[in-house]
C-alpha beads as a LAMMPS data file, in Angstrom:
LAMMPS data file: protein, C-alpha beads

215 atoms
214 bonds

1 atom types
1 bond types

-500.0 500.0 xlo xhi
-500.0 500.0 ylo yhi
-500.0 500.0 zlo zhi

Masses

1 110.0

Atoms # bond

1 1 1 0.074 0.025 0.021
2 1 1 1.209 3.406 -0.824
3 1 1 1.882 5.768 2.014
4 1 1 -0.363 8.982 2.394
5 1 1 0.505 12.325 1.620
6 1 1 0.624 12.928 5.331
7 1 1 2.658 9.861 6.195
8 1 1 5.346 11.018 3.472
9 1 1 5.269 14.501 5.035
10 1 1 5.928 13.456 8.518
11 1 1 8.993 11.557 7.362
12 1 1 10.369 14.328 5.056
13 1 1 9.576 17.102 7.352
14 1 1 9.927 19.900 4.854
15 1 1 7.737 21.643 2.295
16 1 1 9.415 23.922 -0.031
17 1 1 7.257 26.802 -0.929
18 1 1 7.902 28.331 -4.416
19 1 1 6.495 32.075 -4.184
20 1 1 7.012 34.677 -7.139
21 1 1 9.998 32.694 -8.625
22 1 1 10.541 34.013 -12.288
23 1 1 8.625 32.492 -15.129
24 1 1 10.171 29.318 -16.783
25 1 1 12.463 28.469 -13.578
26 1 1 10.027 26.150 -12.030
27 1 1 11.883 22.807 -13.292
28 1 1 15.133 24.167 -12.473
29 1 1 14.249 25.127 -8.913
30 1 1 12.452 21.670 -8.343
31 1 1 15.476 19.777 -9.700
32 1 1 17.772 21.810 -7.372
33 1 1 15.759 21.079 -4.242
34 1 1 15.348 17.467 -5.103
35 1 1 19.058 17.180 -5.490
36 1 1 19.137 18.550 -1.971
37 1 1 16.943 15.870 -0.424
38 1 1 13.585 17.835 -0.756
39 1 1 10.412 15.914 -1.856
40 1 1 7.490 18.282 -1.093
41 1 1 7.079 21.430 -3.186
42 1 1 4.353 23.976 -2.762
43 1 1 3.608 26.450 -5.600
44 1 1 1.752 29.536 -4.364
45 1 1 -1.129 30.504 -6.721
46 1 1 -0.090 34.141 -6.454
47 1 1 3.105 33.083 -8.361
48 1 1 2.938 34.139 -12.109
49 1 1 1.848 30.994 -14.135
50 1 1 1.385 28.960 -11.055
51 1 1 -1.090 26.550 -12.580
52 1 1 0.970 25.932 -15.512
53 1 1 4.052 25.302 -13.034
54 1 1 1.921 22.870 -11.262
55 1 1 1.057 20.918 -14.452
56 1 1 4.711 20.829 -15.847
57 1 1 6.048 20.037 -12.332
58 1 1 3.603 16.980 -12.214
59 1 1 4.486 15.675 -15.660
60 1 1 8.234 15.716 -15.268
61 1 1 8.618 14.969 -11.299
62 1 1 5.472 12.791 -10.754
63 1 1 7.839 9.808 -9.239
64 1 1 10.109 12.266 -7.564
65 1 1 8.236 15.235 -5.965
66 1 1 4.940 15.605 -4.223
67 1 1 3.503 19.028 -5.709
68 1 1 1.090 21.007 -3.932
69 1 1 -0.616 24.297 -4.111
70 1 1 -0.384 27.093 -1.675
71 1 1 -2.182 30.602 -1.077
72 1 1 -5.379 28.792 -1.931
73 1 1 -7.994 31.481 -0.886
74 1 1 -11.387 29.871 -2.254
75 1 1 -12.900 26.857 -3.452
76 1 1 -12.386 28.124 -7.057
77 1 1 -8.837 28.220 -6.483
78 1 1 -8.758 24.869 -4.940
79 1 1 -10.726 23.443 -8.181
80 1 1 -8.412 25.103 -10.584
81 1 1 -5.479 23.665 -8.389
82 1 1 -6.508 20.260 -8.426
83 1 1 -7.534 20.421 -12.005
84 1 1 -3.708 21.470 -12.691
85 1 1 -2.608 18.469 -10.818
86 1 1 -1.938 19.763 -7.230
87 1 1 -1.631 16.721 -4.936
88 1 1 -2.392 18.693 -1.589
89 1 1 -3.840 22.215 -0.870
90 1 1 -2.454 24.762 1.642
91 1 1 -4.192 27.853 2.666
92 1 1 -2.757 30.970 4.657
93 1 1 -6.233 31.058 6.597
94 1 1 -8.972 28.745 7.838
95 1 1 -11.923 28.395 5.336
96 1 1 -14.411 25.627 6.218
97 1 1 -15.689 25.517 2.531
98 1 1 -12.222 24.966 1.159
99 1 1 -11.423 22.229 3.925
100 1 1 -14.914 20.592 3.194
101 1 1 -14.484 20.540 -0.687
102 1 1 -10.947 19.050 -0.496
103 1 1 -12.047 16.226 2.000
104 1 1 -14.943 15.528 -0.298
105 1 1 -12.202 15.011 -3.031
106 1 1 -10.113 12.865 -0.704
107 1 1 -7.450 15.603 -1.158
108 1 1 -5.101 16.562 1.725
109 1 1 -5.737 20.081 3.043
110 1 1 -3.643 22.069 5.379
111 1 1 -5.707 25.099 6.615
112 1 1 -3.890 27.985 7.772
113 1 1 -4.618 28.655 11.724
114 1 1 -2.959 30.994 14.546
115 1 1 -5.287 30.487 17.170
116 1 1 -6.166 27.585 19.431
117 1 1 -9.952 28.017 18.359
118 1 1 -9.225 27.934 14.686
119 1 1 -6.846 24.900 15.234
120 1 1 -9.605 22.802 17.145
121 1 1 -12.346 23.949 14.478
122 1 1 -10.406 23.003 11.389
123 1 1 -9.399 19.612 13.258
124 1 1 -12.955 18.831 14.176
125 1 1 -14.017 19.546 10.645
126 1 1 -11.630 16.775 9.468
127 1 1 -8.437 18.473 8.336
128 1 1 -5.391 16.018 8.850
129 1 1 -3.296 18.885 10.022
130 1 1 -3.162 22.507 10.505
131 1 1 -0.596 24.854 8.996
132 1 1 0.517 27.411 11.899
133 1 1 1.053 30.572 10.300
134 1 1 2.657 32.822 10.505
135 1 1 4.635 30.773 13.216
136 1 1 7.338 33.433 13.696
137 1 1 4.976 36.304 14.405
138 1 1 4.578 35.183 18.132
139 1 1 7.830 33.497 18.354
140 1 1 8.211 29.801 17.733
141 1 1 7.904 29.062 21.514
142 1 1 4.033 29.710 20.719
143 1 1 4.074 26.272 19.083
144 1 1 5.280 24.959 22.240
145 1 1 2.758 26.721 24.468
146 1 1 -0.116 25.813 22.109
147 1 1 0.814 22.010 21.717
148 1 1 0.475 21.762 25.611
149 1 1 -3.499 21.648 25.388
150 1 1 -3.576 20.658 21.997
151 1 1 -0.971 18.043 21.514
152 1 1 -3.212 15.905 19.500
153 1 1 -3.489 18.333 16.843
154 1 1 -1.021 17.613 13.865
155 1 1 0.595 20.963 12.926
156 1 1 2.669 22.277 10.376
157 1 1 4.933 25.345 11.146
158 1 1 5.283 27.981 8.680
159 1 1 6.556 31.488 8.653
160 1 1 9.895 32.472 10.543
161 1 1 11.348 29.071 10.440
162 1 1 15.097 29.031 9.481
163 1 1 18.250 27.021 9.888
164 1 1 19.069 28.376 13.414
165 1 1 15.684 27.160 14.907
166 1 1 14.382 24.301 12.685
167 1 1 15.688 21.661 15.256
168 1 1 13.771 23.495 18.117
169 1 1 10.605 23.742 16.222
170 1 1 10.490 20.340 15.302
171 1 1 11.362 19.141 18.751
172 1 1 8.221 20.839 19.932
173 1 1 6.255 18.375 18.092
174 1 1 5.127 19.742 14.749
175 1 1 4.927 17.281 12.027
176 1 1 6.628 19.353 9.259
177 1 1 7.735 22.815 8.344
178 1 1 6.960 25.132 5.313
179 1 1 10.045 26.967 4.152
180 1 1 9.921 29.847 1.879
181 1 1 12.449 32.534 1.282
182 1 1 14.684 31.061 3.895
183 1 1 15.235 27.979 1.614
184 1 1 14.174 29.085 -1.959
185 1 1 15.790 32.553 -2.457
186 1 1 14.480 34.188 -5.373
187 1 1 17.698 36.340 -5.974
188 1 1 19.491 32.879 -6.383
189 1 1 16.772 31.716 -8.791
190 1 1 16.918 35.079 -10.780
191 1 1 20.624 34.922 -11.075
192 1 1 20.681 31.087 -11.907
193 1 1 22.493 30.027 -8.910
194 1 1 20.481 26.779 -8.574
195 1 1 23.465 25.176 -6.752
196 1 1 23.064 27.548 -3.990
197 1 1 19.455 26.164 -3.357
198 1 1 20.735 22.703 -3.537
199 1 1 23.474 23.590 -0.973
200 1 1 20.728 25.354 1.361
201 1 1 18.319 22.415 1.171
202 1 1 21.066 19.753 2.116
203 1 1 21.717 21.937 5.169
204 1 1 18.100 21.734 6.286
205 1 1 17.874 18.103 5.544
206 1 1 21.189 17.612 7.432
207 1 1 19.528 19.489 10.543
208 1 1 16.728 16.900 10.461
209 1 1 18.645 13.935 9.991
210 1 1 21.011 15.061 12.628
211 1 1 18.717 14.312 15.610
212 1 1 14.977 15.054 15.229
213 1 1 12.956 12.205 15.875
214 1 1 10.853 11.284 13.020
215 1 1 7.018 10.418 13.268

Bonds

1 1 1 2
2 1 2 3
3 1 3 4
4 1 4 5
5 1 5 6
6 1 6 7
7 1 7 8
8 1 8 9
9 1 9 10
10 1 10 11
11 1 11 12
12 1 12 13
13 1 13 14
14 1 14 15
15 1 15 16
16 1 16 17
17 1 17 18
18 1 18 19
19 1 19 20
20 1 20 21
21 1 21 22
22 1 22 23
23 1 23 24
24 1 24 25
25 1 25 26
26 1 26 27
27 1 27 28
28 1 28 29
29 1 29 30
30 1 30 31
31 1 31 32
32 1 32 33
33 1 33 34
34 1 34 35
35 1 35 36
36 1 36 37
37 1 37 38
38 1 38 39
39 1 39 40
40 1 40 41
41 1 41 42
42 1 42 43
43 1 43 44
44 1 44 45
45 1 45 46
46 1 46 47
47 1 47 48
48 1 48 49
49 1 49 50
50 1 50 51
51 1 51 52
52 1 52 53
53 1 53 54
54 1 54 55
55 1 55 56
56 1 56 57
57 1 57 58
58 1 58 59
59 1 59 60
60 1 60 61
61 1 61 62
62 1 62 63
63 1 63 64
64 1 64 65
65 1 65 66
66 1 66 67
67 1 67 68
68 1 68 69
69 1 69 70
70 1 70 71
71 1 71 72
72 1 72 73
73 1 73 74
74 1 74 75
75 1 75 76
76 1 76 77
77 1 77 78
78 1 78 79
79 1 79 80
80 1 80 81
81 1 81 82
82 1 82 83
83 1 83 84
84 1 84 85
85 1 85 86
86 1 86 87
87 1 87 88
88 1 88 89
89 1 89 90
90 1 90 91
91 1 91 92
92 1 92 93
93 1 93 94
94 1 94 95
95 1 95 96
96 1 96 97
97 1 97 98
98 1 98 99
99 1 99 100
100 1 100 101
101 1 101 102
102 1 102 103
103 1 103 104
104 1 104 105
105 1 105 106
106 1 106 107
107 1 107 108
108 1 108 109
109 1 109 110
110 1 110 111
111 1 111 112
112 1 112 113
113 1 113 114
114 1 114 115
115 1 115 116
116 1 116 117
117 1 117 118
118 1 118 119
119 1 119 120
120 1 120 121
121 1 121 122
122 1 122 123
123 1 123 124
124 1 124 125
125 1 125 126
126 1 126 127
127 1 127 128
128 1 128 129
129 1 129 130
130 1 130 131
131 1 131 132
132 1 132 133
133 1 133 134
134 1 134 135
135 1 135 136
136 1 136 137
137 1 137 138
138 1 138 139
139 1 139 140
140 1 140 141
141 1 141 142
142 1 142 143
143 1 143 144
144 1 144 145
145 1 145 146
146 1 146 147
147 1 147 148
148 1 148 149
149 1 149 150
150 1 150 151
151 1 151 152
152 1 152 153
153 1 153 154
154 1 154 155
155 1 155 156
156 1 156 157
157 1 157 158
158 1 158 159
159 1 159 160
160 1 160 161
161 1 161 162
162 1 162 163
163 1 163 164
164 1 164 165
165 1 165 166
166 1 166 167
167 1 167 168
168 1 168 169
169 1 169 170
170 1 170 171
171 1 171 172
172 1 172 173
173 1 173 174
174 1 174 175
175 1 175 176
176 1 176 177
177 1 177 178
178 1 178 179
179 1 179 180
180 1 180 181
181 1 181 182
182 1 182 183
183 1 183 184
184 1 184 185
185 1 185 186
186 1 186 187
187 1 187 188
188 1 188 189
189 1 189 190
190 1 190 191
191 1 191 192
192 1 192 193
193 1 193 194
194 1 194 195
195 1 195 196
196 1 196 197
197 1 197 198
198 1 198 199
199 1 199 200
200 1 200 201
201 1 201 202
202 1 202 203
203 1 203 204
204 1 204 205
205 1 205 206
206 1 206 207
207 1 207 208
208 1 208 209
209 1 209 210
210 1 210 211
211 1 211 212
212 1 212 213
213 1 213 214
214 1 214 215
């Protein structure tokens, strides 16, 4: 039996977020990340040509990478993303309609939440995990605090996670982290320095493999 998206994500721990990368660079960025040990990519829908990028990445890297859509703000966005081939849906906010729609399609959805109330509501609705965003706004120790009473809720921390604190964040019990500019530096992409992205990816993967308990 093949593993579910969440099972694979819990093992891999990292979602690389592609936001605003230059048109035509998607496949090169994906290859650079894959070479660095990353297997989950999230293409945000506010990126120019996002749906076309999702289509091409699914076609080229279907056996290597899990391609999701981020910044999904409506059911219409979710429909378009799934039509383009997105394998999972990520939102910056909690929208009951998006969660319900994705669950009806048997698609993994990670709704954005910040408060305990949102986290509980999203989980009760059936979301397999919640995206804690922006995780860095209140400091990463917020995750530790909120997981005290809500340790049963699967969380993915996004925003403010970097090389210096990723081990700490994961040790607080989140299932995974979302990494944007701290991993995929758009200046490197514009300058064609894909080897820098691979190097940075390897640094993050090394941090995880260096002592974080999987699961």
